[in-house]
KEZA-606403 format. One record per residue (C-alpha): residue number from 1; residue in one letter; chain; z negated, y negated, x negated. Coordinates in steps of 0.02 Angstrom, whole numbers, m for minus. Last residue first. Layout:
% residues N
PT   num   residu   chaine        Z        Y        X
PT   NUM        a        A        Z        Y        X
...
% end
This chain:
% residues 454
PT   num   residu   chaine        Z        Y        X
PT   454        k        A     6984    m3978    m5882
PT   453        t        A     6840    m4093    m5879
PT   452        y        A     6862    m4194    m5719
PT   451        k        A     6897    m4050    m5608
PT   450        d        A     6757    m3946    m5693
PT   449        s        A     6638    m4078    m5643
PT   448        v        A     6693    m4078    m5461
PT   447        k        A     6659    m3883    m5463
PT   446        q        A     6494    m3906    m5566
PT   445        a        A     6431    m4028    m5412
PT   444        l        A     6462    m3888    m5299
PT   443        v        A     6355    m3760    m5383
PT   442        q        A     6220    m3896    m5432
PT   441        g        A     6204    m3923    m5238
PT   440        k        A     6177    m3759    m5208
PT   439        k        A     6034    m3755    m5339
PT   438        l        A     5974    m3928    m5260
PT   437        a        A     5954    m3844    m5085
PT   436        d        A     5858    m3694    m5168
PT   435        a        A     5732    m3814    m5257
PT   434        v        A     5701    m3930    m5116
PT   433        s        A     5649    m3773    m5015
PT   432        e        A     5712    m3699    m4857
PT   431        k        A     5697    m3723    m4660
PT   430        g        A     5556    m3843    m4671
PT   429        a        A     5640    m3993    m4586
PT   428        i        A     5643    m4086    m4730
PT   427        a        A     5712    m3952    m4834
PT   426        s        A     5861    m3945    m4684
PT   425        s        A     5886    m4113    m4712
PT   424        v        A     5908    m4077    m4913
PT   423        d        A     6024    m3937    m4859
PT   422        q        A     6137    m4037    m4757
PT   421        s        A     6134    m4193    m4876
PT   420        v        A     6200    m4051    m5012
PT   419        q        A     6366    m4026    m4895
PT   418        t        A     6382    m4230    m4868
PT   417        a        A     6348    m4247    m5051
PT   416        m        A     6509    m4143    m5107
PT   415        d        A     6620    m4203    m4964
PT   414        a        A     6593    m4383    m5009
PT   413        f        A     6586    m4367    m5183
PT   412        e        A     6745    m4288    m5203
PT   411        p        A     6857    m4471    m5198
PT   410        i        A     6754    m4538    m5338
PT   409        a        A     6647    m4686    m5358
PT   408        v        A     6469    m4586    m5357
PT   407        f        A     6358    m4656    m5216
PT   406        q        A     6211    m4746    m5193
PT   405        i        A     6236    m4846    m5353
PT   404        g        A     6412    m4825    m5408
PT   403        p        A     6522    m4836    m5559
PT   402        a        A     6578    m4675    m5639
PT   401        p        A     6560    m4574    m5800
PT   400        r        A     6378    m4624    m5800
PT   399        a        A     6272    m4678    m5938
PT   398        q        A     6081    m4651    m5932
PT   397        v        A     5930    m4737    m5842
PT   396        g        A     6003    m4782    m5676
PT   395        p        A     6102    m4909    m5603
PT   394        n        A     6217    m4944    m5739
PT   393        a        A     6389    m4987    m5679
PT   392        p        A     6341    m5026    m5507
PT   391        d        A     6215    m5157    m5570
PT   390        v        A     6104    m5236    m5441
PT   389        s        A     5992    m5388    m5458
PT   388        k        A     6120    m5516    m5367
PT   387        i        A     6120    m5435    m5205
PT   386        a        A     5937    m5400    m5204
PT   385        d        A     5905    m5575    m5232
PT   384        v        A     6021    m5635    m5106
PT   383        t        A     5940    m5528    m4993
PT   382        q        A     5756    m5564    m5042
PT   381        q        A     5821    m5754    m5008
PT   380        y        A     5887    m5726    m4837
PT   379        f        A     5724    m5625    m4777
PT   378        a        A     5610    m5728    m4686
PT   377        s        A     5688    m5877    m4688
PT   376        a        A     5837    m5803    m4594
PT   375        s        A     5835    m5932    m4451
PT   374        k        A     5794    m6088    m4569
PT   373        q        A     5905    m6028    m4706
PT   372        y        A     6049    m5999    m4576
PT   371        e        A     6028    m6175    m4509
PT   370        t        A     6033    m6231    m4680
PT   369        n        A     6190    m6157    m4725
PT   368        e        A     6192    m6124    m4917
PT   367        y        A     6164    m5953    m4908
PT   366        t        A     6314    m5932    m4780
PT   365        s        A     6415    m6035    m4908
PT   364        a        A     6392    m5897    m5036
PT   363        r        A     6493    m5765    m4915
PT   362        k        A     6469    m5588    m4907
PT   361        g        A     6295    m5545    m4863
PT   360        a        A     6288    m5612    m4692
PT   359        p        A     6354    m5543    m4527
PT   358        v        A     6264    m5683    m4432
PT   357        r        A     6131    m5611    m4317
PT   356        s        A     5991    m5719    m4401
PT   355        w        A     6097    m5886    m4341
PT   354        g        A     6076    m5854    m4156
PT   353        l        A     6194    m5762    m4038
PT   352        d        A     6316    m5897    m3976
PT   351        k        A     6288    m6029    m4104
PT   350        g        A     6253    m5928    m4262
PT   349        v        A     6374    m5784    m4213
PT   348        t        A     6519    m5922    m4189
PT   347        e        A     6464    m5990    m4359
PT   346        e        A     6492    m5833    m4442
PT   345        y        A     6662    m5819    m4359
PT   344        k        A     6710    m5979    m4432
PT   343        k        A     6667    m5915    m4617
PT   342        s        A     6792    m5789    m4586
PT   341        s        A     6793    m5601    m4594
PT   340        a        A     6817    m5567    m4410
PT   339        w        A     6968    m5704    m4402
PT   338        a        A     7063    m5660    m4557
PT   337        i        A     7036    m5479    m4497
PT   336        f        A     7110    m5506    m4335
PT   335        k        A     7246    m5610    m4394
PT   334        a        A     7315    m5466    m4513
PT   333        a        A     7291    m5343    m4389
PT   332        a        A     7412    m5452    m4278
PT   331        d        A     7527    m5446    m4401
PT   330        q        A     7520    m5272    m4449
PT   329        h        A     7532    m5199    m4270
PT   328        k        A     7600    m5016    m4287
PT   327        g        A     7476    m4961    m4432
PT   326        a        A     7548    m4844    m4564
PT   325        k        A     7480    m4941    m4686
PT   324        e        A     7317    m4929    m4621
PT   323        i        A     7242    m5124    m4630
PT   322        a        A     7065    m5146    m4706
PT   321        f        A     6893    m5221    m4636
PT   320        a        A     6748    m5218    m4747
PT   319        w        A     6564    m5134    m4718
PT   318        t        A     6495    m5177    m4871
PT   317        y        A     6377    m5091    m5026
PT   316        l        A     6280    m5128    m5155
PT   315        w        A     6110    m5023    m5180
PT   314        g        A     5929    m5068    m5225
PT   313        s        A     5838    m4998    m5382
PT   312        s        A     5787    m5130    m5489
PT   311        k        A     5686    m5119    m5656
PT   310        t        A     5714    m4943    m5680
PT   309        e        A     5580    m4801    m5702
PT   308        k        A     5484    m4801    m5532
PT   307        v        A     5554    m4922    m5412
PT   306        p        A     5538    m4985    m5245
PT   305        a        A     5681    m5095    m5163
PT   304        a        A     5618    m5271    m5182
PT   303        v        A     5506    m5351    m5025
PT   302        y        A     5530    m5404    m4859
PT   301        g        A     5394    m5435    m4719
PT   300        i        A     5403    m5401    m4533
PT   299        k        A     5291    m5484    m4397
PT   298        g        A     5424    m5636    m4379
PT   297        a        A     5521    m5544    m4253
PT   296        v        A     5441    m5369    m4205
PT   295        p        A     5500    m5368    m4020
PT   294        s        A     5685    m5416    m4060
PT   293        d        A     5758    m5536    m3935
PT   292        s        A     5765    m5684    m4047
PT   291        a        A     5834    m5578    m4185
PT   290        e        A     5727    m5563    m4323
PT   289        l        A     5729    m5366    m4343
PT   288        s        A     5922    m5364    m4306
PT   287        g        A     5961    m5485    m4456
PT   286        a        A     5846    m5395    m4561
PT   285        a        A     5943    m5235    m4558
PT   284        s        A     6076    m5302    m4661
PT   283        t        A     5956    m5268    m4809
PT   282        a        A     6002    m5093    m4809
PT   281        d        A     5845    m4965    m4807
PT   280        y        A     5664    m4943    m4854
PT   279        w        A     5546    m4948    m4685
PT   278        m        A     5373    m4973    m4668
PT   277        a        A     5245    m4983    m4519
PT   276        v        A     5333    m4853    m4405
PT   275        k        A     5338    m4809    m4219
PT   274        g        A     5321    m5019    m4174
PT   273        q        A     5473    m5006    m4068
PT   272        q        A     5580    m5116    m4188
PT   271        l        A     5531    m5022    m4324
PT   270        n        A     5586    m4848    m4237
PT   269        n        A     5744    m4936    m4168
PT   268        l        A     5791    m4973    m4353
PT   267        c        A     5746    m4795    m4407
PT   266        e        A     5857    m4723    m4275
PT   265        t        A     6010    m4836    m4317
PT   264        f        A     6005    m4806    m4502
PT   263        g        A     5971    m4620    m4490
PT   262        a        A     5842    m4504    m4417
PT   261        q        A     5911    m4323    m4370
PT   260        p        A     5799    m4232    m4500
PT   259        a        A     5658    m4350    m4461
PT   258        g        A     5625    m4324    m4294
PT   257        n        A     5449    m4401    m4298
PT   256        e        A     5456    m4540    m4430
PT   255        g        A     5361    m4509    m4604
PT   254        h        A     5188    m4488    m4672
PT   253        a        A     5166    m4329    m4752
PT   252        n        A     5335    m4252    m4714
PT   251        i        A     5451    m4409    m4750
PT   250        l        A     5318    m4421    m4910
PT   249        d        A     5355    m4258    m4958
PT   248        v        A     5544    m4258    m4941
PT   247        y        A     5560    m4420    m5027
PT   246        f        A     5436    m4337    m5186
PT   245        n        A     5545    m4189    m5189
PT   244        v        A     5704    m4263    m5197
PT   243        a        A     5657    m4373    m5342
PT   242        e        A     5574    m4228    m5434
PT   241        e        A     5722    m4114    m5408
PT   240        f        A     5829    m4262    m5472
PT   239        k        A     5717    m4269    m5633
PT   238        a        A     5692    m4097    m5659
PT   237        s        A     5881    m4063    m5658
PT   236        d        A     5968    m3971    m5508
PT   235        v        A     6080    m4110    m5458
PT   234        g        A     6120    m4144    m5646
PT   233        p        A     6304    m4119    m5679
PT   232        k        A     6371    m4131    m5839
PT   231        w        A     6510    m4262    m5825
PT   230        n        A     6510    m4322    m5982
PT   229        k        A     6430    m4471    m5940
PT   228        e        A     6284    m4382    m5846
PT   227        f        A     6341    m4336    m5652
PT   226        w        A     6242    m4335    m5510
PT   225        t        A     6084    m4439    m5594
PT   224        g        A     5905    m4428    m5621
PT   223        g        A     5772    m4546    m5693
PT   222        f        A     5668    m4582    m5556
PT   221        t        A     5741    m4740    m5525
PT   220        n        A     5915    m4663    m5477
PT   219        v        A     5849    m4519    m5384
PT   218        v        A     5779    m4659    m5263
PT   217        t        A     5945    m4739    m5258
PT   216        t        A     6027    m4588    m5227
PT   215        l        A     5901    m4563    m5084
PT   214        p        A     5934    m4726    m4998
PT   213        a        A     6128    m4686    m4962
PT   212        f        A     6089    m4493    m4980
PT   211        i        A     6010    m4488    m4804
PT   210        q        A     6142    m4569    m4719
PT   209        g        A     6309    m4604    m4809
PT   208        w        A     6333    m4446    m4891
PT   207        g        A     6279    m4370    m4722
PT   206        p        A     6136    m4264    m4657
PT   205        q        A     6008    m4361    m4567
PT   204        g        A     5834    m4392    m4650
PT   203        r        A     5837    m4571    m4668
PT   202        l        A     5657    m4642    m4719
PT   201        c        A     5535    m4715    m4584
PT   200        i        A     5368    m4754    m4661
PT   199        g        A     5174    m4740    m4613
PT   198        k        A     5177    m4669    m4447
PT   197        m        A     5134    m4760    m4283
PT   196        g        A     5063    m4665    m4138
PT   195        p        A     4920    m4781    m4091
PT   194        e        A     4905    m4917    m4221
PT   193        v        A     4833    m4890    m4395
PT   192        g        A     4895    m4713    m4385
PT   191        d        A     4982    m4708    m4554
PT   190        v        A     4945    m4875    m4639
PT   189        k        A     4845    m4800    m4777
PT   188        a        A     4959    m4655    m4820
PT   187        a        A     5109    m4760    m4808
PT   186        l        A     5025    m4888    m4935
PT   185        d        A     4992    m4729    m5065
PT   184        a        A     5172    m4682    m5044
PT   183        v        A     5238    m4853    m5081
PT   182        e        A     5126    m4881    m5222
PT   181        q        A     5213    m4719    m5304
PT   180        w        A     5373    m4786    m5262
PT   179        t        A     5339    m4941    m5357
PT   178        p        A     5325    m5102    m5284
PT   177        k        A     5389    m5259    m5323
PT   176        e        A     5324    m5394    m5209
PT   175        p        A     5176    m5293    m5201
PT   174        m        A     5107    m5261    m5014
PT   173        t        A     4936    m5290    m4971
PT   172        v        A     4809    m5186    m4878
PT   171        g        A     4671    m5213    m4754
PT   170        a        A     4732    m5098    m4627
PT   169        k        A     4747    m5246    m4516
PT   168        e        A     4829    m5337    m4630
PT   167        f        A     4957    m5211    m4672
PT   166        v        A     4990    m5195    m4479
PT   165        d        A     5021    m5383    m4464
PT   164        k        A     5133    m5377    m4618
PT   163        r        A     5228    m5235    m4530
PT   162        f        A     5355    m5190    m4684
PT   161        m        A     5531    m5188    m4744
PT   160        l        A     5572    m5118    m4916
PT   159        f        A     5761    m5178    m4991
PT   158        s        A     5933    m5126    m4999
PT   157        s        A     6100    m5217    m5047
PT   156        e        A     6221    m5279    m4911
PT   155        g        A     6376    m5357    m4872
PT   154        y        A     6460    m5406    m4718
PT   153        f        A     6636    m5402    m4642
PT   152        p        A     6690    m5393    m4803
PT   151        e        A     6882    m5396    m4818
PT   150        a        A     6994    m5253    m4882
PT   149        y        A     7138    m5196    m4995
PT   148        l        A     7148    m5343    m5130
PT   147        k        A     7281    m5294    m5265
PT   146        g        A     7244    m5289    m5454
PT   145        d        A     7313    m5122    m5464
PT   144        e        A     7154    m5049    m5492
PT   143        a        A     7090    m5090    m5328
PT   142        t        A     7014    m5258    m5274
PT   141        l        A     6876    m5218    m5128
PT   140        a        A     6736    m5205    m5252
PT   139        q        A     6784    m5346    m5360
PT   138        t        A     6800    m5468    m5205
PT   137        m        A     6620    m5407    m5152
PT   136        a        A     6529    m5444    m5320
PT   135        p        A     6603    m5603    m5320
PT   134        l        A     6531    m5662    m5163
PT   133        i        A     6667    m5717    m5047
PT   132        d        A     6669    m5911    m5044
PT   131        s        A     6818    m5898    m5176
PT   130        q        A     6918    m5816    m5031
PT   129        d        A     6930    m5968    m4930
PT   128        f        A     6972    m5941    m4756
PT   127        d        A     7054    m6107    m4715
PT   126        k        A     7178    m6135    m4864
PT   125        s        A     7295    m6003    m4819
PT   124        k        A     7371    m5849    m4916
PT   123        a        A     7253    m5700    m4942
PT   122        v        A     7281    m5628    m4774
PT   121        t        A     7467    m5570    m4768
PT   120        d        A     7518    m5584    m4950
PT   119        d        A     7358    m5531    m5043
PT   118        l        A     7312    m5406    m4908
PT   117        p        A     7364    m5253    m4981
PT   116        s        A     7414    m5115    m4827
PT   115        l        A     7329    m4965    m4854
PT   114        w        A     7347    m4775    m4880
PT   113        g        A     7446    m4793    m5026
PT   112        n        A     7351    m4641    m5113
PT   111        k        A     7272    m4769    m5252
PT   110        a        A     7223    m4879    m5119
PT   109        y        A     7131    m4756    m5043
PT   108        s        A     7058    m4697    m5179
PT   107        p        A     6992    m4862    m5243
PT   106        v        A     6946    m4931    m5066
PT   105        e        A     6832    m4780    m5013
PT   104        y        A     6667    m4829    m5088
PT   103        n        A     6692    m5019    m5062
PT   102        s        A     6675    m4980    m4886
PT   101        i        A     6789    m4939    m4723
PT   100        t        A     6793    m5017    m4557
PT    99        a        A     6966    m4978    m4476
PT    98        v        A     7109    m5085    m4446
PT    97        d        A     7289    m5043    m4369
PT    96        y        A     7235    m4877    m4282
PT    95        q        A     7348    m4721    m4219
PT    94        g        A     7463    m4745    m4358
PT    93        a        A     7441    m4556    m4414
PT    92        q        A     7440    m4595    m4592
PT    91        s        A     7375    m4414    m4619
PT    90        s        A     7239    m4468    m4752
PT    89        f        A     7210    m4627    m4650
PT    88        e        A     7186    m4547    m4483
PT    87        q        A     7082    m4399    m4558
PT    86        s        A     6980    m4509    m4652
PT    85        i        A     6950    m4626    m4531
PT    84        k        A     6896    m4493    m4397
PT    83        a        A     6768    m4411    m4541
PT    82        r        A     6689    m4587    m4563
PT    81        v        A     6674    m4641    m4387
PT    80        d        A     6575    m4468    m4349
PT    79        n        A     6458    m4496    m4487
PT    78        e        A     6440    m4678    m4449
PT    77        p        A     6409    m4661    m4258
PT    76        l        A     6570    m4721    m4179
PT    75        v        A     6667    m4877    m4092
PT    74        t        A     6843    m4876    m4044
PT    73        y        A     6900    m5054    m4009
PT    72        n        A     7057    m5117    m3923
PT    71        v        A     7086    m5304    m3988
PT    70        k        A     7215    m5399    m3865
PT    69        i        A     7300    m5526    m3967
PT    68        g        A     7343    m5689    m3861
PT    67        t        A     7288    m5794    m4014
PT    66        k        A     7168    m5905    m3948
PT    65        k        A     7102    m5816    m3785
PT    64        t        A     7116    m5646    m3897
PT    63        f        A     6999    m5725    m4029
PT    62        n        A     6851    m5824    m3970
PT    61        d        A     6821    m5777    m3794
PT    60        a        A     6882    m5595    m3798
PT    59        t        A     6811    m5540    m3971
PT    58        l        A     6630    m5611    m3958
PT    57        k        A     6557    m5470    m3877
PT    56        q        A     6640    m5345    m3985
PT    55        l        A     6581    m5430    m4130
PT    54        d        A     6414    m5410    m4079
PT    53        v        A     6416    m5214    m4076
PT    52        m        A     6511    m5218    m4250
PT    51        q        A     6346    m5336    m4316
PT    50        p        A     6236    m5184    m4217
PT    49        n        A     6309    m5038    m4314
PT    48        n        A     6427    m4933    m4206
PT    47        v        A     6557    m4903    m4347
PT    46        m        A     6737    m4951    m4324
PT    45        l        A     6898    m4917    m4271
PT    44        v        A     7031    m5051    m4219
PT    43        n        A     7180    m5050    m4130
PT    42        v        A     7265    m5222    m4122
PT    41        v        A     7382    m5307    m3987
PT    40        d        A     7491    m5433    m3971
PT    39        g        A     7605    m5385    m4111
PT    38        g        A     7681    m5267    m3995
PT    37        g        A     7864    m5284    m4062
PT    36        s        A     7918    m5393    m3944
PT    35        g        A     7826    m5520    m4038
PT    34        s        A     7750    m5478    m4190
PT    33        t        A     7773    m5326    m4287
PT    32        s        A     7816    m5427    m4455
PT    31        g        A     7856    m5305    m4609
PT    30        g        A     7759    m5177    m4701
PT    29        a        A     7628    m5292    m4756
PT    28        g        A     7611    m5427    m4606
PT    27        g        A     7737    m5584    m4592
PT    26        c        A     7626    m5738    m4572
PT    25        g        A     7639    m5830    m4407
PT    24        t        A     7494    m5953    m4419
PT    23        l        A     7349    m6015    m4315
PT    22        a        A     7252    m5842    m4308
PT    21        l        A     7299    m5820    m4483
PT    20        a        A     7147    m5924    m4530
PT    19        a        A     7225    m5896    m4694
PT    18        v        A     7125    m5808    m4847
PT    17        v        A     7115    m5895    m5026
PT    16        g        A     7201    m5826    m5169
PT    15        i        A     7151    m5689    m5273
PT    14        s        A     7149    m5670    m5457
PT    13        a        A     7124    m5491    m5458
PT    12        a        A     6935    m5410    m5486
PT    11        t        A     6962    m5268    m5618
PT    10        v        A     6928    m5094    m5553
PT     9        l        A     6776    m5006    m5618
PT     8        t        A     6699    m5028    m5445
PT     7        k        A     6561    m5149    m5387
PT     6        a        A     6459    m5084    m5257
PT     5        k        A     6293    m5021    m4890
PT     4        g        A     6233    m4939    m4721
PT     3        h        A     6259    m4917    m4679
PT     2        k        A     6251    m4956    m4676
PT     1        m        A     6239    m4869    m4744
% end
């Protein structure tokens, strides 16, 4: 979602503080595997977002040298890593110890017994400080059994990013709380202000965590929903169709080149390279945009996610580290998570790579850090405001049967939305109509509905 990228119905557990386990020998879930058992290695499967790339760079000097634990990373694009993680955890193959999952997967993965709870491994030391983790993130990663199953690496909501200098050149002003119609009007006015520059970038790449991350928030604020309270599917409803038509039309009129293949990474590159003037996406993107080596650092403005019928429309998401229950290196895995999700790791990123690149959105202390505030002055307050403004239980204009903003927190959503996304992406490419795409989506949604109503 970053992607991208919510609270769930689960009740937040009373969780202790997490250890700096690199310095202690806590037994891992499933028993200790340290020493001759191979606890000096951990195999990590993760998404290829910029924050994870930074983690790779810092691991050898800041974790392995201090703990003796070697980390083997497998890093894949978002759609690919989701599929591989799903296969790995559902089969309990034990090939990996740790993976990046999200608040979408935690409830079902925990219920299926695929995860090692972290309460007795990671959550029992004074140094990590679980109470410093933003409550929404702790709650989102706690399952119905009251146990914590993942720690956030970074958290995010969504907002609108725009080139301040281009807007000034075009003689237009961005509202602090824009509507989607205002965004469309502005996209038309800034399109072509600079040679080869399009008005806006919006994800068009298939995938429930790609195109439907931003698009579902558009559906929500336009008054649509995947399912109504009684599980009545609404994929082919007038409001859902209006939202998708608006999104597709905006991309085709003023969106990026190659939109059907554009996901988070492609849009990030487009904005950095001056190919688009606006981008609606994850708040976590701002760290890369404001990095010292970014060509657009200091040129980007940040405002609230656009709305239509709701007061806010940003999402809530976290890429978090979880331990596969069948993983062979439980202790090493716990130590790795305790380091990678720690306040100390954030400080390492700040000092070595720049404070704007800290994997933020998860700790209250991050936003109280004066060095971070200074480095992230362009976006940190907007990020906090976005995270605090969301309501995963009520993201739209009607009651829902399950929580979630950019997703529906049920196991069936990923497959259903991914299939629908392929047809919507095809509509962007002009290969079929939005109406036809959503009619097929309604059939899929009805099958899901039948499972919950019979």
